[in-house]
C-alpha positions as CSV (number, residue, x, y, z in Angstrom):
1,X,-5.5,-0.5,-2.9
2,X,-8.3,-0.4,-0.4
3,X,-6.7,2.3,2.0
4,X,-8.6,4.2,4.9
5,X,-8.2,7.8,5.3
6,X,-7.0,7.8,8.8
7,X,-4.0,5.3,7.8
8,X,-2.5,8.0,5.3
9,X,-2.4,11.4,7.0
10,X,0.9,13.0,6.2
11,X,3.5,11.9,8.7
12,X,5.7,14.2,11.1
13,X,9.0,14.2,10.2
14,X,11.2,12.7,12.7
15,X,13.0,16.0,13.1
16,X,16.0,17.7,12.1
17,X,18.5,16.1,10.2
18,X,21.2,15.9,7.7
19,X,21.4,13.3,4.6
20,X,24.7,12.2,3.2
21,X,26.2,14.5,0.5
22,X,24.8,13.8,-3.0
23,X,24.3,15.4,-6.1
24,X,20.5,16.0,-6.8
25,X,19.1,15.5,-10.4
26,X,17.2,18.6,-12.0
27,X,14.2,16.7,-13.3
28,X,12.5,18.0,-16.5
29,X,8.8,18.7,-15.8
30,X,9.1,18.3,-11.6
31,X,8.1,21.5,-10.1
32,X,10.1,22.5,-7.0
33,X,13.9,21.9,-6.1
34,X,16.0,19.3,-7.3
35,X,15.1,15.8,-5.8
36,X,17.1,12.8,-4.3
37,X,15.6,9.7,-3.3
38,X,17.8,8.1,-0.5
39,X,17.5,4.2,0.0
40,X,18.4,3.2,3.6
41,X,20.1,-0.2,4.0
42,X,17.5,-1.6,5.8
43,X,15.0,-1.0,2.9
44,X,17.5,-2.3,0.4
45,X,18.0,-5.3,2.5
46,X,14.3,-6.2,2.6
47,X,13.8,-5.6,-0.9
48,X,17.1,-8.0,-2.2
49,X,15.8,-10.6,0.4
50,X,12.3,-10.6,-1.5
51,X,13.8,-10.2,-4.8
52,X,16.2,-13.3,-4.2
53,X,13.3,-15.5,-3.1
54,X,11.0,-15.0,-6.1
55,X,13.8,-14.9,-8.8
56,X,12.4,-15.9,-11.8
57,X,9.1,-14.3,-11.4
58,X,8.0,-10.7,-10.9
59,X,7.7,-9.7,-7.4
60,X,7.5,-6.3,-5.3
61,X,5.9,-4.4,-2.3
62,X,5.0,-0.9,-0.8
63,X,7.9,1.5,0.1
64,X,7.8,3.2,3.4
65,X,9.4,6.6,4.4
66,X,9.5,10.4,4.9
67,X,9.8,13.4,2.6
68,X,11.6,16.5,3.0
69,X,11.6,19.6,0.8
70,X,14.2,18.4,-1.8
71,X,14.3,14.4,-0.8
72,X,12.7,11.5,0.0
73,X,14.1,8.9,2.7
74,X,13.1,5.3,2.0
75,X,13.2,3.8,5.1
76,X,11.7,0.4,4.9
77,X,9.8,-2.0,2.1
78,X,7.5,-4.7,2.2
79,X,6.9,-7.7,0.2
80,X,3.8,-8.6,-1.9
81,X,1.8,-10.6,0.5
82,X,1.2,-14.2,1.2
83,X,-1.8,-14.1,-1.6
84,X,0.0,-12.2,-4.4
85,X,0.1,-14.2,-7.9
86,X,3.5,-13.9,-9.6
87,X,4.1,-14.3,-13.4
88,X,7.4,-14.2,-15.4
89,X,6.2,-10.4,-16.5
90,X,3.7,-9.4,-14.1
91,X,2.6,-9.8,-10.4
92,X,-0.5,-9.2,-8.7
93,X,0.1,-8.0,-4.9
94,X,-2.4,-9.0,-2.2
95,X,-4.1,-5.8,-1.3
96,X,-5.3,-6.7,2.1
97,X,-1.6,-7.6,3.2
98,X,-0.4,-4.5,1.5
99,X,-3.2,-2.4,3.5
100,X,-2.4,-4.0,6.9
101,X,1.2,-3.2,6.4
102,X,0.6,0.4,5.6
103,X,-1.3,0.6,8.7
104,X,1.2,-1.3,10.7
105,X,4.0,1.1,9.8
106,X,1.8,3.9,10.4
107,X,1.4,2.9,13.9
108,X,4.7,1.5,14.7
109,X,6.4,4.6,13.5
110,X,3.7,7.0,15.6
111,X,2.9,8.3,11.9
112,X,6.1,9.4,11.2
113,X,6.6,7.0,8.4
114,X,4.1,6.4,5.6
115,X,3.5,4.8,2.4
116,X,5.3,6.5,-0.5
117,X,5.3,4.3,-3.3
118,X,6.0,0.7,-4.4
119,X,8.8,-1.5,-6.1
120,X,8.8,-4.4,-8.1
121,X,11.4,-6.5,-10.2
122,X,11.7,-7.1,-14.2
123,X,13.3,-10.5,-14.4
124,X,15.4,-10.7,-17.4
125,X,13.8,-7.3,-18.4
126,X,14.6,-3.5,-18.4
127,X,14.4,-1.0,-15.6
128,X,11.7,0.9,-17.3
129,X,7.9,1.1,-16.4
130,X,5.5,-0.8,-18.6
131,X,2.1,0.2,-19.5
132,X,0.4,-1.5,-16.6
133,X,3.2,0.0,-14.2
134,X,2.2,3.6,-15.5
135,X,-1.8,2.7,-15.0
136,X,-1.1,1.3,-11.6
137,X,0.8,4.5,-10.5
138,X,-1.6,6.8,-12.0
139,X,-4.4,5.2,-10.2
140,X,-2.9,5.4,-7.0
141,X,-2.0,9.3,-7.4
142,X,-5.7,9.7,-8.1
143,X,-6.8,7.8,-5.2
144,X,-8.8,10.3,-2.8
145,X,-8.1,8.3,0.6
146,X,-4.2,8.1,-0.6
147,X,-3.3,11.4,-0.6
148,X,-0.1,10.7,-2.6
149,X,0.0,12.9,-5.7
150,X,3.6,11.9,-6.5
151,X,4.1,8.0,-5.9
152,X,7.3,6.3,-6.5
153,X,8.3,3.6,-8.7
154,X,11.2,1.6,-8.0
155,X,12.0,-1.0,-10.8
156,X,14.8,-3.6,-10.5
157,X,15.9,-5.3,-13.8
158,X,17.4,-8.6,-12.7
159,X,19.3,-11.5,-14.1
160,X,18.5,-14.5,-12.2
161,X,20.0,-17.9,-11.9
162,X,19.2,-21.1,-10.1
163,X,21.5,-20.0,-7.0
164,X,20.9,-16.6,-7.0
165,X,19.9,-13.0,-8.8
166,X,21.8,-10.3,-10.1
167,X,20.7,-6.5,-10.6
168,X,21.3,-5.5,-14.1
169,X,19.9,-1.9,-13.5
170,X,17.7,-0.1,-10.7
171,X,15.9,2.9,-11.4
172,X,13.5,5.2,-9.6
173,X,10.5,7.1,-11.0
174,X,8.2,9.5,-9.5
175,X,4.8,10.3,-11.0
176,X,4.4,13.8,-12.2
177,X,0.4,14.8,-12.1
178,X,1.1,17.8,-14.0
179,X,2.4,15.9,-16.9
180,X,0.5,12.6,-16.2
181,X,3.8,10.8,-16.4
182,X,6.3,9.0,-14.8
183,X,9.7,10.9,-14.5
184,X,13.1,9.4,-13.6
185,X,14.6,10.9,-10.5
186,X,17.9,10.4,-8.8
187,X,18.3,7.3,-6.6
188,X,21.1,7.1,-4.2
189,X,22.1,4.5,-1.4
190,X,22.9,5.2,2.2
191,X,25.4,3.2,3.7
192,X,25.3,2.6,7.4
193,X,28.1,4.7,8.6
194,X,26.4,7.6,6.6
195,X,23.3,7.5,8.3
196,X,22.7,11.2,9.7
197,X,18.9,11.0,10.1
198,X,17.1,9.4,13.0
199,X,15.9,5.6,12.4
200,X,13.0,4.7,14.5
201,X,12.9,1.1,15.9
202,X,10.5,-0.7,13.6
203,X,10.5,-4.3,13.4
204,X,10.1,-4.5,9.9
205,X,9.7,-8.3,9.8
206,X,6.8,-8.2,11.8
207,X,4.9,-5.2,10.9
208,X,4.9,-5.9,6.8
209,X,4.8,-9.6,7.3
C-alpha cells in the first residue's frame, strides 16, 4: 500500500468505555494479555454488503477501528475500490482507493479510528490464510509508514448461490512479528443493544467509497 506517515499516526482512543462481556482467547505466542477482536454491527453490515455483491469472486477491503490493552474494536470496513481485480481465488485491491479511504477515515474520525487490517472472502473455500495472504500481511507489518506491527486479517469462507451467499465460517487472525506468523484470535460480534463504547458519526458510505 502507498501510505503516508501523516495518515497513520496512532489514534487517540474515543475515551473510557466498557465492552460487552466475552471470554478472551489465550493466544499461543502472542505476548501480552488475552485478546478479543470485537466486530461492530456497522462494520459487519458493510462487509456483508460487499461480499453479497461479489459472491462468486474474491473481494475484500480495509478494516478500521481502535485498540485497547486487551481488545481491538472494528468500527468500520471498506470495499476493494473501483479498480480492483477480482478472481475466484484471488483479488487485487485498488490501492489508491484504499489509501484514500484510510486518509478519509482518519480525518472524519479526528484520527481516533485508524487502519487496523483487512478482510476478504474465500468463495467455496476455507477460512484459512493462503500463502499470498500471509505474504501480504507480512509486508504490511514491515511497512515503515504504516506503523502497524500486528495487522488483522479477517477471512470469510462463503458458499454463494445465484441469489445470495452464505457464510460457512469466519475467522480472525493477527500477525505475530515475533513468530513471523498469523495467529488465530477470538472474534466476537457486538449487537447494537450491547454497544457500550462511543461510536463517532462517520458516513462510511462516503468516506470509504
